N, C-alpha and C positions, 0 to 999 in steps of 0.2 A: 720384425722383418721390415725391410725397406719397401715402400710402395713405389713400384717402378712406373706407375702411371702419373706420378706427381713430380714434375721437374723441380729439382732443388740443387743448389750449387754453393760451394764455399768460396766466397770472394771477400775476404776480411777488410780489404782496403777500399772497396767500392763505395761510392756514394749513392749509386742507384744501379739496379740490375733489372732488365726487362726480359720477359719471355716473348718471343716473336713467333706468331703462327700466321702463315700467309703474310698479309700486310698489316696485321693487327699486333700492336705492341702493348703489352700489359706489364705494369710495374709489379715486381715481385715483392712479397713481404719479407722483412728482415727479422731474423731471430737471433738468439744469443750465439756468440762465438763466430760471427761473420757469415752465418748461413742465410741464404735467400731461398724462398720457396713460392710455388704457385699452386693454384688449384689443380686437381687431377685433369688429365687430358685423355680423350678417347684413344684406344689402341689404333695404331696406324697414323696418328697425327705427326706431321713433320714440324719441328720447332727448332729455334736457335735462341741464344742469349745475346744481349747487348749490354755492355758495361759502360756506364757513364757516357752514353751516346756514341760509343765507338763502333768498331766493325762487328758484324754478325759472327758469332762463335758457336761451335758445336758444344754439346753438353759433355764435360769430361767423364761423366759416368753413364753416358748413353750406351744402350745395349745394341743399337743398330745405327749404322751410318750408310744408308743405301747408296749415296752418291760419293762415298769416301770421306776422308777426314776433314776436307774443306767444306763439305755440304751440311745440310740440316740433319738433325738427329730424328729418330723415329721412335714413337712409343710402341713398345712390344706388348702384346696381349699377355697378361700374367697367366692365363689359362694354359699357355704353352708349357709351363713348368709344373702344372698340376697333374702329376703322374706318379704311380706307385714306385717305391724303391724295389728293384728286382735283383740288385747285385751289390756285393760287398766283398772285398778281399784285401789281404795284406800282400802287396806286390813286391816286397823284398824277396829276392830269389826267383821271382817269376821271369820267364823268358820274354823279353821285350822286343818290340819291332818298331823302329823309328821310321816314320813316313812323313812326307811333305804332301799335303793335300793337292797342291797345284800341279805336281808332276807325277803323282802316283798313278794317275790316269790321264789320257788325252783331254778329257773334259775338265779336269782340275777342280772337281766339286766333291762335297760330302756325299751327294747322291751317287755319283759314279764310284767313289771309293767303297761304298757299301757293297757293290757288286763283287768285290775281290776279298771280302772278309773271310769267306769260306776257305780261300786259299791259305790264309794265315792260320785258321783252325787246323787244316790238314797238315800244315807245316809243323805245328806243335807250339805255336806262339800262345802266350797267356795274357799279354798286355800290349796294347798299341800305344806308342808314344808319338803324339802328334806335334809336329813343329808348330811354331806360334800361329794362332788364328786371330789374335787380336788385330783390330783394324790397322792397316798400313797403307801408305800412298800407292796409287796405281793399281793395276790389275794383277801383276805378277810380282813375286818377291819371296825371299826366304821368311820374312815376317819379323826379323830381328830389328827392323827399323819402325816397329809399331808405335802408334801414338794414341790409339783408343784402347785403354786398358780393359774396358768393360764390353766393348763392341766386338762382334764377330765379323770378320772380313766378308763383305757383301758378295764378292766374286766367288767365294767358296760355297755360298748358300745361306749366309747370315745365321742368326740364332736358330731359326727354324730348322735349317739344314744340319746344324751342329747337334741339336737335340736328337734329330732322327738318327744321326751317325752314332751318337753315344748309346742310344737305345738299341740300335742294331748290333753294336759290339756286345753289349750286355746280354742280349738274347742269345748270343753265341758263346757266352762264358768268357768273353774277353774284357779285361779291365782297360780303362782309358787313362793315360797320363798326358797332361797338357803341358807343353813347354811355354813358360811365361817369362817375360823380359821386364824386370822391375828395377834393373840397375841403371837404366837410361831410357830416354825417349828418342825416337827417330828425329832427324833434322828437318823433315818436311811435314807440315800439318801439326806441329807441336805447339799448341796454344796454352798449355798449362800455366806458363809463367804470367799470362795475362790475367789469370784468376787469383793468384796468390803466390806465396813463397814456396813453390814446389821444388825449387832448385836453390843451391847455395854455392857461392864462390869460395866458401871456407875449405872446400875439398875439390880436388881435380880428378877427373877420370879421362880415359882415352876419348870420350865423347864430349868433353867440356865440363861445365859445372855439374857437380854431383846432385843426385836426388837428395832433398833435404830430410835427413833422418835424425839430426841432432841439434839443429839450430832453431831459433824462434819460429813457431808455426809448424814444427816437425810432427807434433802430435796428430794434427789433421792429415798431414801427408802420409804418415804411417798408417792411419786409419783408412786412407784412400787405397793404399796398396793392399792392406788386409781385407778390405771390403771386396776387392777384385778377386782375391784368393777364395774368400767365402763364396762369392757368386759361383765360381767354377765348380767348387767342391760340393756345396750344399744345394744351390739352385739348379745348376746344370747336371749334377750327379756325376761329375768327373771323379775318378778314384785316386788320382795322385797328380802332383805337380812336379815338373822339372824346372828348377830355378836357374836361369842363365847367369853365368859368370858371377857368382856370389862374392868372389874375392874383390869385385869392384864396388861392393857396398861400402861406403865410407861412413862409419857410424861410431862415434866416440861416446855415445850415451851410456849410462850405467847398464842398460839392458839392450843388447844387440837386437836389431830388427828381426833377424832369423830366429833367435831364441823366443822372441815374442810371437812370431808366426808359429813356431812349434807348439808353444803353449796354447795358442788360440785353436790350432788344428786339433789338438787333443780334446779341447772343449767342444768343438764341432762334432767330433766323434761321439761324445757322450750325448749331445743333443739329438743326433740323427740315428744313432745305433749302427753307423757304418764305419768302416775302416778307411783311413786315408794315408797315403804314403807320400813323403816329401823327399825328392832327390835334388841334390845341389850339384851344379857344375862348379868346381873349385880347383885351382892349380896350386894351392898352398900346401898340399900334402900334409894336412893336419888331421889326425884322428879325432880331435875335439869337434870337428865338423859333424861327425856322426855319433857323438857321445850325448846321452840324454842331458837336457838342461839341468844344471845344478850338480851333475855328477862329478865334474872336474872343472877347474877354472877355465873359462872361455868356451865351455861346451855350448854348441848351437842347436843340438837336438834334431838335426836332420836324420831321416831314416836311411838315406844312402847318398853316395856322392860318385860322380864320374871319376874313374881312376885312369887318368891319361897315361900314367907310367906303364900300366898293363898294355894299353894300346901300343905305346911307343916300343916296348920291348918286343911284342909280337911283330909289329910292322918292320922294325929295323932288322930283326933276326932273319925274317923270311925274304925281305927285299934287298938287304945289304945297304940301305940308305943310312948314312951316318952324318949328314949335314944338318945345320940348323939345330932344332931342339932334339934331334936324334943323336947328337954327338956323343952322349954318354951311354948309348944303347948299342945293340947289335950282336952281342955275344951270347952264347948258351948260358953262361953264368949269370948274366943280367936277366935273361928270361927266367931262369930258375928262381932268382930273388923276387921278381915281379909276381910269379905264380904262387909264392908262399908268403911273402911279406908285403905285397901290394905296391909299396913305394920303392923306387930306386933311389930317389933323393929323399932320405929320411933323417936329415940333419947334417949330412956331409956336403961337400962342395958340388955345386951344379955348374958345369962349365958354360952352358948356354946362358945362365943367369949371372955368372961371375960372382957368386956368393954361396954361402951355406944355405941349404933349403930343406924345409920339411921337418918331420918328426916321425919316429918309428911307430909302426903298427904292432900291437901286442897280440900274437896269435891266440893267446889264452884269455883275452879280455872278456869280461862279462858285460861290457858296455856296447860292444859291436861285434860283428863276425864277418865272414866273407860276403854274406848277402848285403852288407852295408856298402859294398863297392861295386860299381857298374863297370863291367868289362866289355870291350868291343874290339873287333878287328877293323871295323869301319864305322863312321858316323858322319853326320852332315859337316861337322867341323873338319875332320881329318881327311875327308874327300873334297868337300867344297872349297876349302881354303887352299887347296893346291892350285897351281897356276891355271891348269886346264880342267880341273875337276875330275881327274882320272881316278878310277877305282883301282884297288890293289890287283885285281885280275887283269888289268890292262898292261901291267908291267912285269908280272911274274907268272910262271906256269900255274895252271889251275891246281896242279898237284900241291904246290906250296900253300895256296889258299885253303885247300882241303885240310892240310896238316894243321895249319894255324887254327882253323875253325874247330877242330877236334879238341884243341887245348882249351880255348876259352868257353866253348859251349859245355864242356864237361868239367869245368873248373868250379871251385866253391863260391864264385862270385855271382852277381846278378848279370846274366848275359843280355846284350842288346845287339840285335841284328839291324843293319841298315837296309832300307827297302831295296830290293833287287839283288842284294848280296847273295841270297840263298840260291839263286840260279846264275851267279856271276854275270849280272846284266851287262850288256854291251854299252849301254848308255852312260855317259859321264854325269857328274852332278856339279857343274860349275856354278859360281856365284852369279846371281842375277837379281835385278831390281827394276823398278819402273818409276823413277823419280821424275820430277818436272824438268823443264828446259834449263833451269838455272843450276840445279844440283846434279842432274843426271850426267852431263858431260864431265863434271868435276870428279865424280865417282869413277867413270870410265878412265879418265886420264890418270887419276891417282893410283888405281889398281895396276895399270900398265907400267907406271913408273916403279911401283913397289917390286914387281916381279922382274923388271928389267935390271934393277939393282942386284937381284939374286941370280943374274946370269941368263934369264929367259929372253927370247926374242919377243919384243913387245907386240909384233904383228900377229903372233899366234895366240895371244891372250884374248879369250872371248870377251866381247863387249857386253858388260852386265845389263845394259839398257836395251839390247837387241832382243826382239821376240824370238829370234832364232836360237839364242842362248838358252832361254827357258825351254823351248821346244826340244833342244838336244838332250835335256835332262829328263824328259818324259819317258817313263818306263815303257818298253816294248813287250807287252804281254804275249805277243804272238811268238816270241823267240823261246818261250819257256819249254816248248816240246822239242826243240832242236837237241841233238845228241849230247853235246858237251854241257849245255845248260840243264837238260833233264838229269844228267848224271850228278851234277852238283846239287840240284834240288833234292834228289833222292838221298844224297849223303847228309845234307842238313836234316832232312826228315828222320833219318836213321839215328843220327846223333841225339836229336831231341827226344826220340822215342826212348833211347837208353837213359837219358837224363830223367825222364818221367818214370821209367819202370824200375830203376835201380836206386834204392834209397840213399846209398852212399854218394851218388852223383848229385842228388838234390840237396845234400847237406851243405850248410854254410860254415862248417867247422874248419877254421884255418889250422888248428892244431893237429888235424887228422889228414892233412895233405902233405905229401913229400914229393920232391922233384930231384931226380938224379941226372946229372950230365954224363951221358954215355960217351960222347966224343964231341968235337967242336960243332957238329952238325945235328946232333941227336939228343933229345931229352926224353926222360920217362917221368910221367906224373902218376903217382900212386894215390888212389882214393879208395880205401877199404880193400875189397877184393878185386877192384878194377884198376888196370894199368892202361894208361894212354901213352903210347909210344909214337913220337913224331920225329921226322928227319927232313932236313932241307938238302941232304946230300944229293948230288946230281948224278944220275945214271950209274949208281953203284949199289951193290947189295949190302944192306946194313943188318947185322945180326942183332936181335933183341933177346937178351938172356933172361927171358921170362917164359915159364911154362904155363899152359892153360889153354882155354878155348878162345879162339878169335871170335869176338862178337861183331866186329865191324872192321873193314879194311879198305884203305884207298891205296892202290898200287899193287903190283905183282908181289905175291908173298907165298910163303910155304914154311913147313917145319924144318928145323935144323936141330942137331943135338943140343939138348938143354934149352930149347926155346923156339923162336921163329925168326924169319928173315923177311925183309921187305926191300924192294927196289925203290930207292928214293928218287925224287921226293915222295913221301907217303906217310901213312899213319896206320897203326893197328890199335884196336881196343880189345884188351884181353881180360878174360875172367880167370883169375889164378886159382879159383876154387874148383874149377872143372878141368879134368885131365883131357 
């Protein structure tokens, strides 16, 4: 185990490295492989590194940056992590809830977030997926521009706050999934390159030079990332990781980084006796992502992956949007395919990408199942990357959101609810950050230009650097009791109760789900003795030719010969075993 009280750093090309405490500079000892180390420091000590007489630098493996990524690092008391293990669970198939600590409450802290965990339990959530908490510049932000892979953002409550949050979740039976960003570093406060070859120009990413996973020095870089993963899972006792945009990992080594992470994670499970779950965000539509390492060529061993095609199929069908990456979506037939075969682009032509894309999912595969794919109606990407951060409920009737929710929450996939979705929150979730005076205006201008090219009025694009933009995203918990919001919340609770109580709805078997297109507006999803009927039809009576007991309903409905009818948009959940 790493001694977190002893500063040590990999700087293979340095002639001298000093640890600086107050105004005292102490030359660190050099060991094999380009590592430098000092004697342990008392908890609470603030320290920095200096390489060859250069500028003061934070510790790349610091657990705490109380003044942000530009300031000194802090020694954290190891006693913080000396606590018993009280929770372990396989989170594949578990109902997840994605939240952003900074806007989940007005306070924007772990401590404040704890006060709303009982709401999640009452909702029927089984795991909380926390957007990145690794240290990033400024007070506010999404966290995807993080630069301190080991440090917990101070404004949220630092490592002490995060431990308290994790323990509070576990005490309520909630697993914790942490979103980590290892495919790039943010542009501000990124000092890694000053220590060693953490990046390489051999590969290019949307953010510039790629993380060095396959060039000279890559072994230490991979260990740096693996060490961060181990810290979250083993030391902090997080239960799973969501790995951001793994398709941007540029790795030509014989053993892909993700496969190595998968193998290491299994070893950590044996070491701790706990279960860990790895979810990957990938747009490659490749089932090899969720196939066990060694099972097939290119298998990466992830336990699950975000399935954007499911989101796109739901969103486009119920909103009618067909532009951008929604161009190949929108019909009932496409929705049918997404609910049964996951990927719409499964080797055929993707109009948006201009090329063939993906590979088919085998519904009978023994390597993965429906739980291997995360389905959502909304998430931070699909809401926050819209021009004004508008939620689906801001542009379509609540009836349509309710119908869409019935499909994905009762599907064979791993469902993920975005914070506030369960009550159709009025607040948007626009992109926001808090960069310095040099980079901040560039982000503001770049985002405005991007959406202007897409036909938006630049003047209505929220300024990401404005505190008002972050404030606009903060959930309004007071609105939860208002009639429309309360009705939606009760609907989500009922759907999750059905998923919990009916075994066929909790099953991840893709082979046992079928979807019928009843008409251009209506689909029926059959799972065992449960039928989920949804329609986007506007203000017309839709007959559902399914007999049985209505378990849940959204919209006016009643019996008809040989079935039921619902006035659309709406949804019925029917038990066909009961007359």
